[in-house]
PDB file of N, CA, C and O in Angstrom:
ATOM      1  N   MET A   1     -53.343 -31.465 105.698  1.00  0.00           N
ATOM      2  CA  MET A   1     -52.724 -32.519 104.831  1.00  0.00           C
ATOM      3  C   MET A   1     -51.373 -32.621 105.333  1.00  0.00           C
ATOM      4  O   MET A   1     -50.624 -31.656 105.489  1.00  0.00           O
ATOM      5  N   ALA A   2     -51.066 -33.931 105.600  1.00  0.00           N
ATOM      6  CA  ALA A   2     -49.819 -34.283 105.965  1.00  0.00           C
ATOM      7  C   ALA A   2     -48.697 -34.276 104.843  1.00  0.00           C
ATOM      8  O   ALA A   2     -48.962 -34.830 103.776  1.00  0.00           O
ATOM      9  N   THR A   3     -47.456 -33.677 105.027  1.00  0.00           N
ATOM     10  CA  THR A   3     -46.472 -33.660 103.880  1.00  0.00           C
ATOM     11  C   THR A   3     -45.223 -33.890 104.407  1.00  0.00           C
ATOM     12  O   THR A   3     -44.925 -33.170 105.359  1.00  0.00           O
ATOM     13  N   ASN A   4     -44.354 -34.760 104.017  1.00  0.00           N
ATOM     14  CA  ASN A   4     -43.031 -34.934 104.434  1.00  0.00           C
ATOM     15  C   ASN A   4     -42.104 -34.117 103.394  1.00  0.00           C
ATOM     16  O   ASN A   4     -42.223 -34.189 102.170  1.00  0.00           O
ATOM     17  N   LEU A   5     -41.231 -33.388 104.035  1.00  0.00           N
ATOM     18  CA  LEU A   5     -40.237 -32.586 103.299  1.00  0.00           C
ATOM     19  C   LEU A   5     -38.827 -32.776 103.948  1.00  0.00           C
ATOM     20  O   LEU A   5     -38.650 -32.804 105.166  1.00  0.00           O
ATOM     21  N   ALA A   6     -37.890 -32.899 103.055  1.00  0.00           N
ATOM     22  CA  ALA A   6     -36.423 -33.054 103.542  1.00  0.00           C
ATOM     23  C   ALA A   6     -35.867 -31.535 103.438  1.00  0.00           C
ATOM     24  O   ALA A   6     -35.545 -31.083 102.339  1.00  0.00           O
ATOM     25  N   ILE A   7     -35.777 -30.840 104.505  1.00  0.00           N
ATOM     26  CA  ILE A   7     -35.310 -29.512 104.598  1.00  0.00           C
ATOM     27  C   ILE A   7     -34.095 -29.486 105.458  1.00  0.00           C
ATOM     28  O   ILE A   7     -34.046 -30.079 106.535  1.00  0.00           O
ATOM     29  N   ASP A   8     -33.004 -28.708 104.907  1.00  0.00           N
ATOM     30  CA  ASP A   8     -31.706 -28.572 105.726  1.00  0.00           C
ATOM     31  C   ASP A   8     -32.134 -28.036 107.116  1.00  0.00           C
ATOM     32  O   ASP A   8     -32.865 -27.052 107.218  1.00  0.00           O
ATOM     33  N   ASP A   9     -31.663 -28.702 108.155  1.00  0.00           N
ATOM     34  CA  ASP A   9     -32.025 -28.374 109.494  1.00  0.00           C
ATOM     35  C   ASP A   9     -31.423 -27.003 109.935  1.00  0.00           C
ATOM     36  O   ASP A   9     -32.015 -26.254 110.712  1.00  0.00           O
ATOM     37  N   SER A  10     -30.235 -26.731 109.399  1.00  0.00           N
ATOM     38  CA  SER A  10     -29.677 -25.437 109.871  1.00  0.00           C
ATOM     39  C   SER A  10     -30.459 -24.255 109.164  1.00  0.00           C
ATOM     40  O   SER A  10     -30.541 -23.147 109.694  1.00  0.00           O
ATOM     41  N   LEU A  11     -31.029 -24.552 107.937  1.00  0.00           N
ATOM     42  CA  LEU A  11     -31.643 -23.414 107.275  1.00  0.00           C
ATOM     43  C   LEU A  11     -32.983 -23.270 107.895  1.00  0.00           C
ATOM     44  O   LEU A  11     -33.421 -22.125 108.004  1.00  0.00           O
ATOM     45  N   ILE A  12     -33.689 -24.255 108.311  1.00  0.00           N
ATOM     46  CA  ILE A  12     -35.029 -24.058 108.927  1.00  0.00           C
ATOM     47  C   ILE A  12     -34.898 -23.463 110.402  1.00  0.00           C
ATOM     48  O   ILE A  12     -35.711 -22.661 110.863  1.00  0.00           O
ATOM     49  N   GLU A  13     -33.738 -23.965 111.122  1.00  0.00           N
ATOM     50  CA  GLU A  13     -33.452 -23.476 112.413  1.00  0.00           C
ATOM     51  C   GLU A  13     -33.139 -21.896 112.304  1.00  0.00           C
ATOM     52  O   GLU A  13     -33.586 -21.130 113.157  1.00  0.00           O
ATOM     53  N   SER A  14     -32.449 -21.492 111.356  1.00  0.00           N
ATOM     54  CA  SER A  14     -32.062 -20.084 111.192  1.00  0.00           C
ATOM     55  C   SER A  14     -33.353 -19.275 110.975  1.00  0.00           C
ATOM     56  O   SER A  14     -33.586 -18.257 111.626  1.00  0.00           O
ATOM     57  N   ALA A  15     -34.205 -19.775 110.014  1.00  0.00           N
ATOM     58  CA  ALA A  15     -35.492 -19.098 109.738  1.00  0.00           C
ATOM     59  C   ALA A  15     -36.337 -19.008 110.952  1.00  0.00           C
ATOM     60  O   ALA A  15     -36.922 -17.954 111.201  1.00  0.00           O
ATOM     61  N   ARG A  16     -36.453 -20.161 111.812  1.00  0.00           N
ATOM     62  CA  ARG A  16     -37.311 -20.144 112.867  1.00  0.00           C
ATOM     63  C   ARG A  16     -36.786 -19.105 113.959  1.00  0.00           C
ATOM     64  O   ARG A  16     -37.595 -18.396 114.558  1.00  0.00           O
ATOM     65  N   THR A  17     -35.503 -19.034 114.188  1.00  0.00           N
ATOM     66  CA  THR A  17     -34.940 -18.106 115.098  1.00  0.00           C
ATOM     67  C   THR A  17     -35.157 -16.614 114.641  1.00  0.00           C
ATOM     68  O   THR A  17     -35.501 -15.768 115.467  1.00  0.00           O
ATOM     69  N   LEU A  18     -34.965 -16.320 113.405  1.00  0.00           N
ATOM     70  CA  LEU A  18     -35.104 -15.083 112.815  1.00  0.00           C
ATOM     71  C   LEU A  18     -36.654 -14.543 112.927  1.00  0.00           C
ATOM     72  O   LEU A  18     -36.982 -13.400 113.246  1.00  0.00           O
ATOM     73  N   GLY A  19     -37.476 -15.565 112.611  1.00  0.00           N
ATOM     74  CA  GLY A  19     -38.790 -15.200 112.454  1.00  0.00           C
ATOM     75  C   GLY A  19     -39.601 -15.229 113.821  1.00  0.00           C
ATOM     76  O   GLY A  19     -40.675 -14.636 113.917  1.00  0.00           O
ATOM     77  N   GLY A  20     -39.071 -15.909 114.825  1.00  0.00           N
ATOM     78  CA  GLY A  20     -39.622 -16.034 116.078  1.00  0.00           C
ATOM     79  C   GLY A  20     -40.723 -17.165 116.253  1.00  0.00           C
ATOM     80  O   GLY A  20     -41.512 -17.217 117.197  1.00  0.00           O
ATOM     81  N   GLN A  21     -40.652 -18.071 115.187  1.00  0.00           N
ATOM     82  CA  GLN A  21     -41.659 -19.112 115.236  1.00  0.00           C
ATOM     83  C   GLN A  21     -41.317 -20.172 116.197  1.00  0.00           C
ATOM     84  O   GLN A  21     -40.130 -20.316 116.487  1.00  0.00           O
ATOM     85  N   LYS A  22     -42.160 -20.889 116.698  1.00  0.00           N
ATOM     86  CA  LYS A  22     -41.843 -21.990 117.667  1.00  0.00           C
ATOM     87  C   LYS A  22     -41.773 -23.364 117.067  1.00  0.00           C
ATOM     88  O   LYS A  22     -41.194 -24.312 117.597  1.00  0.00           O
ATOM     89  N   THR A  23     -42.437 -23.400 115.869  1.00  0.00           N
ATOM     90  CA  THR A  23     -42.403 -24.788 115.240  1.00  0.00           C
ATOM     91  C   THR A  23     -41.862 -24.759 113.847  1.00  0.00           C
ATOM     92  O   THR A  23     -41.836 -23.697 113.224  1.00  0.00           O
ATOM     93  N   LYS A  24     -41.414 -25.918 113.312  1.00  0.00           N
ATOM     94  CA  LYS A  24     -40.933 -25.904 111.933  1.00  0.00           C
ATOM     95  C   LYS A  24     -42.270 -25.694 111.012  1.00  0.00           C
ATOM     96  O   LYS A  24     -42.233 -24.986 110.006  1.00  0.00           O
ATOM     97  N   LYS A  25     -43.360 -26.317 111.411  1.00  0.00           N
ATOM     98  CA  LYS A  25     -44.596 -26.065 110.642  1.00  0.00           C
ATOM     99  C   LYS A  25     -44.822 -24.464 110.546  1.00  0.00           C
ATOM    100  O   LYS A  25     -45.180 -23.956 109.483  1.00  0.00           O
ATOM    101  N   ALA A  26     -44.623 -23.793 111.568  1.00  0.00           N
ATOM    102  CA  ALA A  26     -44.968 -22.368 111.465  1.00  0.00           C
ATOM    103  C   ALA A  26     -43.885 -21.736 110.620  1.00  0.00           C
ATOM    104  O   ALA A  26     -44.248 -20.877 109.817  1.00  0.00           O
ATOM    105  N   VAL A  27     -42.702 -22.025 110.690  1.00  0.00           N
ATOM    106  CA  VAL A  27     -41.680 -21.507 109.684  1.00  0.00           C
ATOM    107  C   VAL A  27     -42.041 -21.827 108.236  1.00  0.00           C
ATOM    108  O   VAL A  27     -41.916 -20.926 107.407  1.00  0.00           O
ATOM    109  N   VAL A  28     -42.460 -22.983 107.871  1.00  0.00           N
ATOM    110  CA  VAL A  28     -42.792 -23.394 106.564  1.00  0.00           C
ATOM    111  C   VAL A  28     -43.992 -22.532 106.053  1.00  0.00           C
ATOM    112  O   VAL A  28     -43.995 -21.923 104.984  1.00  0.00           O
ATOM    113  N   THR A  29     -45.023 -22.565 106.973  1.00  0.00           N
ATOM    114  CA  THR A  29     -46.329 -21.795 106.589  1.00  0.00           C
ATOM    115  C   THR A  29     -45.880 -20.260 106.356  1.00  0.00           C
ATOM    116  O   THR A  29     -46.280 -19.669 105.353  1.00  0.00           O
ATOM    117  N   GLN A  30     -45.102 -19.669 107.234  1.00  0.00           N
ATOM    118  CA  GLN A  30     -44.818 -18.241 107.055  1.00  0.00           C
ATOM    119  C   GLN A  30     -44.010 -18.000 105.696  1.00  0.00           C
ATOM    120  O   GLN A  30     -44.253 -17.062 104.936  1.00  0.00           O
ATOM    121  N   ALA A  31     -43.099 -18.885 105.502  1.00  0.00           N
ATOM    122  CA  ALA A  31     -42.325 -18.818 104.285  1.00  0.00           C
ATOM    123  C   ALA A  31     -43.237 -18.899 103.065  1.00  0.00           C
ATOM    124  O   ALA A  31     -43.159 -18.057 102.170  1.00  0.00           O
ATOM    125  N   LEU A  32     -44.024 -19.823 103.032  1.00  0.00           N
ATOM    126  CA  LEU A  32     -44.934 -19.928 101.878  1.00  0.00           C
ATOM    127  C   LEU A  32     -45.836 -18.755 101.683  1.00  0.00           C
ATOM    128  O   LEU A  32     -46.130 -18.290 100.582  1.00  0.00           O
ATOM    129  N   GLN A  33     -46.296 -18.266 102.958  1.00  0.00           N
ATOM    130  CA  GLN A  33     -47.269 -17.075 102.701  1.00  0.00           C
ATOM    131  C   GLN A  33     -46.392 -15.898 102.145  1.00  0.00           C
ATOM    132  O   GLN A  33     -46.852 -15.160 101.274  1.00  0.00           O
ATOM    133  N   GLU A  34     -45.179 -15.730 102.629  1.00  0.00           N
ATOM    134  CA  GLU A  34     -44.308 -14.644 102.158  1.00  0.00           C
ATOM    135  C   GLU A  34     -43.929 -14.755 100.668  1.00  0.00           C
ATOM    136  O   GLU A  34     -43.799 -13.759  99.957  1.00  0.00           O
ATOM    137  N   TYR A  35     -43.757 -16.041 100.223  1.00  0.00           N
ATOM    138  CA  TYR A  35     -43.392 -16.400  98.856  1.00  0.00           C
ATOM    139  C   TYR A  35     -44.508 -16.053  97.909  1.00  0.00           C
ATOM    140  O   TYR A  35     -44.273 -15.493  96.838  1.00  0.00           O
ATOM    141  N   ILE A  36     -45.749 -16.388  98.305  1.00  0.00           N
ATOM    142  CA  ILE A  36     -46.901 -16.195  97.622  1.00  0.00           C
ATOM    143  C   ILE A  36     -47.222 -14.636  97.566  1.00  0.00           C
ATOM    144  O   ILE A  36     -47.666 -14.174  96.515  1.00  0.00           O
ATOM    145  N   GLN A  37     -47.027 -13.882  98.578  1.00  0.00           N
ATOM    146  CA  GLN A  37     -47.302 -12.471  98.645  1.00  0.00           C
ATOM    147  C   GLN A  37     -46.255 -11.820  97.714  1.00  0.00           C
ATOM    148  O   GLN A  37     -46.613 -10.914  96.961  1.00  0.00           O
ATOM    149  N   LYS A  38     -45.016 -12.235  97.735  1.00  0.00           N
ATOM    150  CA  LYS A  38     -44.038 -11.573  96.969  1.00  0.00           C
ATOM    151  C   LYS A  38     -44.235 -11.781  95.466  1.00  0.00           C
ATOM    152  O   LYS A  38     -44.151 -10.870  94.642  1.00  0.00           O
ATOM    153  N   ARG A  39     -44.507 -13.070  95.177  1.00  0.00           N
ATOM    154  CA  ARG A  39     -44.944 -13.469  93.719  1.00  0.00           C
ATOM    155  C   ARG A  39     -46.143 -12.561  93.313  1.00  0.00           C
ATOM    156  O   ARG A  39     -46.054 -11.890  92.285  1.00  0.00           O
ATOM    157  N   GLN A  40     -47.093 -12.526  93.970  1.00  0.00           N
ATOM    158  CA  GLN A  40     -48.311 -11.753  93.545  1.00  0.00           C
ATOM    159  C   GLN A  40     -47.948 -10.234  93.446  1.00  0.00           C
ATOM    160  O   GLN A  40     -48.580  -9.570  92.624  1.00  0.00           O
ATOM    161  N   GLN A  41     -47.058  -9.665  94.151  1.00  0.00           N
ATOM    162  CA  GLN A  41     -46.551  -8.262  94.066  1.00  0.00           C
ATOM    163  C   GLN A  41     -45.808  -8.153  92.701  1.00  0.00           C
ATOM    164  O   GLN A  41     -46.029  -7.202  91.951  1.00  0.00           O
ATOM    165  N   LEU A  42     -44.970  -9.087  92.406  1.00  0.00           N
ATOM    166  CA  LEU A  42     -44.231  -8.975  91.245  1.00  0.00           C
ATOM    167  C   LEU A  42     -44.996  -9.086  89.925  1.00  0.00           C
ATOM    168  O   LEU A  42     -44.464  -8.723  88.875  1.00  0.00           O
ATOM    169  N   LYS A  43     -46.253  -9.590  89.963  1.00  0.00           N
ATOM    170  CA  LYS A  43     -47.259  -9.635  88.830  1.00  0.00           C
ATOM    171  C   LYS A  43     -47.736  -8.314  88.608  1.00  0.00           C
ATOM    172  O   LYS A  43     -48.066  -8.053  87.451  1.00  0.00           O
ATOM    173  N   LEU A  44     -47.846  -7.397  89.497  1.00  0.00           N
ATOM    174  CA  LEU A  44     -48.515  -6.087  89.397  1.00  0.00           C
ATOM    175  C   LEU A  44     -47.764  -5.158  88.546  1.00  0.00           C
ATOM    176  O   LEU A  44     -48.184  -4.017  88.355  1.00  0.00           O
TER     177      LEU A  44
END
């Protein structure tokens, strides 16, 4: 599903560099996965 997001370029670039992802899509996917995982852990 295509989605357009306005994300601060410096924020996403910092996340990409730290995480080692090659694309912005990979950064957003990883961030969402980590967010979901953390929220699920908080429910326990």
